[in-house]
C-alpha positions in Angstrom: -27.5 15.7 -0.7 -25.0 16.9 1.9 -22.3 14.6 0.4 -23.1 15.9 -3.1 -22.8 19.5 -2.1 -19.4 18.7 -0.6 -18.2 17.4 -4.0 -18.8 20.6 -5.9 -21.3 23.1 -7.1 -23.4 21.0 -9.4 -24.7 17.6 -8.3 -24.8 15.1 -11.1 -28.2 13.5 -10.6 -27.1 11.3 -7.7 -24.5 9.4 -9.7 -21.6 10.9 -7.7 -23.2 10.0 -4.5 -23.6 6.4 -5.6 -19.9 6.2 -6.5 -18.6 7.7 -3.4 -20.6 5.2 -1.3 -19.0 2.3 -3.1 -16.5 1.6 -0.3 -18.2 -1.5 1.0 -16.3 -4.3 2.9 -14.8 -6.7 0.5 -16.4 -9.8 1.9 -14.9 -12.3 -0.6 -11.3 -11.6 0.5 -12.1 -12.1 4.1 -14.0 -15.3 3.4 -10.9 -16.5 1.4 -8.7 -15.4 4.3 -10.7 -17.5 6.9 -10.7 -20.5 4.6 -6.9 -20.2 4.1 -6.3 -20.0 7.8 -8.4 -23.1 8.4 -6.6 -24.9 5.6 -3.2 -23.9 7.1 -4.3 -25.1 10.5 -5.5 -28.4 9.2 -2.3 -29.0 7.2 -0.1 -28.3 10.2 -2.3 -30.2 12.6 -2.1 -33.3 10.5 1.6 -32.9 10.3 1.9 -32.5 14.1 2.9 -28.8 13.8 1.3 -25.5 15.0 0.1 -22.9 12.6 -1.8 -20.6 14.9 0.9 -20.3 17.6 1.8 -16.9 18.9 5.2 -16.8 17.2 3.7 -17.5 13.8 0.9 -14.9 14.3 3.4 -12.3 15.4 5.6 -13.1 12.4 2.6 -12.7 10.0 1.9 -9.3 11.5 5.5 -8.2 11.2 5.9 -9.4 7.6 2.7 -7.8 6.5 3.3 -4.3 8.1 5.5 -2.8 5.4 3.5 -4.1 2.5 0.3 -3.1 4.2 1.4 0.5 4.6 2.4 0.7 0.9 -0.8 -1.0 -0.1 -2.9 1.5 1.8 -1.2 4.3 -0.2 -1.6 2.4 -3.4 -5.3 2.1 -2.6 -5.7 5.8 -2.5 -4.1 6.4 -5.9 -5.9 3.5 -7.6 -9.2 4.7 -6.3 -8.5 8.0 -7.9 -8.0 6.2 -11.2 -4.2 6.3 -11.3 -1.4 4.0 -10.3 2.1 4.1 -8.8 5.0 1.9 -9.9 7.7 4.0 -8.2 7.0 2.9 -4.6 9.6 0.1 -4.5 12.5 2.4 -5.5 11.2 5.1 -3.3 11.2 2.8 -0.3 14.9 2.0 -1.0 15.6 5.8 -1.3 13.9 6.7 1.9 15.6 4.0 3.8 19.0 5.3 2.7 18.0 8.9 3.4 16.9 7.9 6.9 20.0 5.9 7.7 22.5 8.4 6.4 21.0 11.4 8.2 20.7 9.4 11.5 24.2 8.1 11.2 23.6 6.0 14.3 22.8 9.0 16.5 19.5 9.5 18.4 19.8 13.2 17.8 19.3 12.7 14.1 16.0 10.8 14.3 13.6 13.8 13.9 15.5 15.3 11.0 15.8 11.9 9.3 12.1 11.2 9.6 11.2 14.6 8.3 13.6 14.4 5.4 12.4 10.9 4.4 8.8 12.1 4.4 9.7 15.3 2.5 11.5 13.3 -0.2 8.6 11.0 -0.5 6.1 13.8 -0.8 8.3 15.4 -3.5 8.4 12.2 -5.5 4.7 11.9 -5.2 4.2 15.5 -6.3 6.4 14.9 -9.4 4.4 11.7 -10.2 1.1 13.6 -9.9 2.2 16.6 -12.0 3.5 14.4 -14.8 0.2 12.5 -14.8 -2.1 15.5 -14.7 -0.1 18.3 -16.4 1.8 16.4 -19.0 -1.0 14.0 -19.6 1.2 11.0 -19.4 -0.5 7.7 -18.4 0.2 6.8 -14.8 1.8 3.5 -15.7 4.4 5.2 -17.9 4.8 8.2 -15.7 5.5 6.4 -12.5 7.6 3.8 -14.2 9.8 6.6 -15.7 10.2 8.2 -12.2 11.0 4.8 -10.8 13.8 4.4 -13.4 15.2 7.9 -12.6 15.3 7.0 -8.8 16.9 3.6 -9.7 19.6 5.3 -11.7 20.4 7.7 -8.8 20.6 4.7 -6.4 22.8 2.7 -8.8 25.1 5.6 -9.3 25.6 6.4 -5.6 25.3 3.1 -3.7 26.9 -0.3 -4.1 25.3 -1.7 -0.9 23.9 -0.8 2.5 24.8 2.6 3.8 24.3 4.6 7.0 23.0 3.3 10.3 20.1 3.9 12.6 20.4 4.1 16.4 19.2 1.3 18.6 16.3 3.4 19.9 14.9 3.7 16.4 15.1 -0.1 15.8 12.4 -0.5 18.5 9.9 0.5 15.7 10.7 -2.6 13.7 11.1 -5.2 16.5 9.3 -4.2 19.7 5.9 -5.5 20.7 3.1 -4.3 22.9 1.8 -7.5 24.3 1.2 -9.8 21.3 1.0 -6.9 18.9 4.2 -5.7 17.1 4.7 -1.9 17.0 5.1 -2.2 13.2 1.6 -3.7 13.0 0.2 -0.9 15.1 1.8 1.6 12.8 0.1 -0.1 9.8 -3.2 -0.1 11.7 -2.8 3.6 12.3 -2.1 4.4 8.7 -5.0 2.2 7.5 -7.4 3.8 10.0 -6.3 7.3 8.9 -6.8 6.4 5.2 -10.3 4.9 6.0 -11.3 8.0 7.8 -10.0 10.1 4.9 -12.0 8.2 2.4 -15.2 7.9 4.4 -15.4 11.1 6.4 -13.8 13.9 4.4 -14.5 15.9 1.4 -11.2 14.8 -0.2 -12.2 11.2 0.2 -15.6 11.7 -1.5 -13.7 13.5 -4.3 -11.2 10.6 -4.7 -14.1 8.2 -5.3 -15.8 10.7 -7.7 -12.7 11.3 -9.8 -11.9 7.6 -10.0 -15.5 6.7 -10.9 -15.9 9.3 -13.7 -13.4 12.2 -13.9 -15.4 14.1 -16.5 -18.6 14.0 -14.4 -16.6 15.0 -11.3 -15.1 17.9 -13.2 -18.5 19.1 -14.4 -19.7 18.9 -10.8 -17.0 21.4 -9.8 -14.3 19.0 -8.5 -10.7 20.0 -9.3 -9.8 16.6 -10.6 -6.2 17.3 -11.3 -5.6 18.5 -7.7 -7.3 15.3 -6.3 -5.0 13.0 -8.4 -1.9 14.9 -7.3 -2.9 14.7 -3.7 -3.5 11.0 -4.0 -0.1 10.5 -5.5 1.6 12.5 -2.7 -0.3 10.4 -0.1 0.7 7.2 -1.8 4.4 8.2 -1.8 4.3 9.3 1.8 3.0 5.8 2.7 5.9 4.4 0.8 8.2 6.7 2.8 6.8 5.4 6.0 7.4 1.9 4.9 11.0 2.9 4.1 11.4 4.2 7.6 10.1 0.9 9.0 12.4 -1.2 6.9 15.4 1.0 7.9 14.6 0.4 11.5 14.5 -3.4 10.9 17.8 -3.5 8.9 19.6 -1.1 11.0 20.8 0.7 7.8 19.6 1.8 4.4 19.7 -0.5 1.4 19.4 0.4 -2.3 17.5 -2.8 -3.1 15.3 -3.3 0.0 12.2 -2.1 -1.9 12.7 -4.0 -5.1 13.8 -7.2 -3.3 10.4 -7.1 -1.4 8.6 -6.5 -4.7 6.5 -3.8 -3.0 5.3 -2.2 -6.3 3.5 -5.2 -7.8 2.8 -6.8 -4.4 0.9 -3.7 -3.2 -1.1 -3.6 -6.4 -1.9 -7.3 -6.0 -3.1 -6.8 -2.5 -5.3 -3.9 -3.5 -6.9 -5.9 -6.3 -7.4 -8.9 -4.1 -9.2 -6.6 -1.7 -11.8 -5.8 -4.3 -10.6 -2.3 -5.4 -11.2 -1.8 -9.2 -8.1 -0.9 -11.1 -10.2 1.5 -13.1 -10.8 3.4 -9.9 -13.9 4.6 -8.0 -14.8 1.3 -6.3 -13.2 -0.4 -3.3 -11.5 0.7 -0.1 -9.0 0.3 2.6 -10.9 -2.5 4.4 -10.5 -4.8 1.4 -6.8 -3.9 1.0 -6.1 -4.9 4.6 -7.7 -8.3 3.9 -5.7 -8.7 0.7 -2.4 -8.0 2.5 -3.3 -10.5 5.3 -4.2 -13.1 2.7 -0.8 -12.7 1.0 1.0 -12.8 4.4 -0.8 -16.0 5.5 -0.1 -17.6 2.2 3.6 -16.7 2.5 3.7 -18.1 6.1 2.2 -21.4 4.9 4.7 -21.6 2.0 7.6 -20.8 4.2 6.8 -23.4 6.8 6.2 -26.0 4.1 9.4 -25.0 2.5 7.8 -24.5 -0.9 10.2 -23.2 -3.6 9.8 -19.7 -5.0 8.6 -20.8 -8.4 5.6 -22.6 -6.9 4.9 -19.6 -4.7 4.7 -17.3 -7.7 2.5 -19.7 -9.6 0.0 -20.0 -6.8 -0.1 -16.3 -6.2 -0.7 -15.7 -9.9 -3.6 -18.2 -9.9 -5.2 -16.6 -6.8 -4.9 -13.1 -8.3 -6.5 -14.1 -11.7 -9.2 -16.0 -9.9 -10.0 -13.0 -7.6 -10.2 -10.7 -10.6 -12.6 -13.2 -12.4 -14.8 -13.5 -9.3 -15.0 -9.7 -8.8 -15.7 -9.2 -12.6 -18.4 -11.8 -12.5 -20.0 -10.2 -9.4 -20.1 -6.8 -11.1 -21.7 -8.2 -14.2 -24.3 -10.0 -12.1 -25.2 -6.8 -10.2 
């Protein structure tokens, strides 16, 4: 009852409470992750190599950090029943904003970080307002914003620009023991999102809006505001990923986001983690498992020198299989 009262003025017969408690650990993705690690270990053990060495484990953490941060933001917006296809171009934009403001000087770091996050929040606000006020489907709305950002990048940049100071590059490359700083940043973002979803009124409302926007509205939830906030948070996560990639590259790049495929990859990780694309079911814990699953798969492919075509085929098969398993499980329940 306490959680229902947090949602709004009129509880809807317990239905909202059931929806907001839907963030259960996505066990299938972690079972698949363990099986994949065991398979990788066996393959490399038979070949005389080492799969679970420290260097490879650190590499997996570093490669998954940027995607993980974006996927956490994508989880929030998908749980609210929306979607964001602009994250890849936004990552490129924020990397350039960061590098150009820093201009290789330590004194520019605070201003650059603030500017990158502000630009990200502004793009998220635009996405959210187009979806809620203009009633444009999130797929089309965020794709349109992505094309606008792409046009601005193409018109202004032909290649990398700006530079970041060496002190800022520690974010992308330094380690604390066996843990990369970038992985710790991802963990902090994921923990913050988990706390938001499981311990705050906004988190309950995100689940409620994604589960049934009309029921949430009748219960007193300002559904449009919730969707806008989810989009802003998603874009801020993309901005953080842009900061991280700028620290790794030492400069900004107009294609760093699209080259990494962070838009579709982040959605794939969220879906693999068990979050429903329709919204209202899932959570950050599953998304973390989905990101790690993709990172371990990439590591196996890279060490086996599998070509990119085969990589995409296997990823597609895994994604379709995961969707089929989750759909079958929901029908069974």
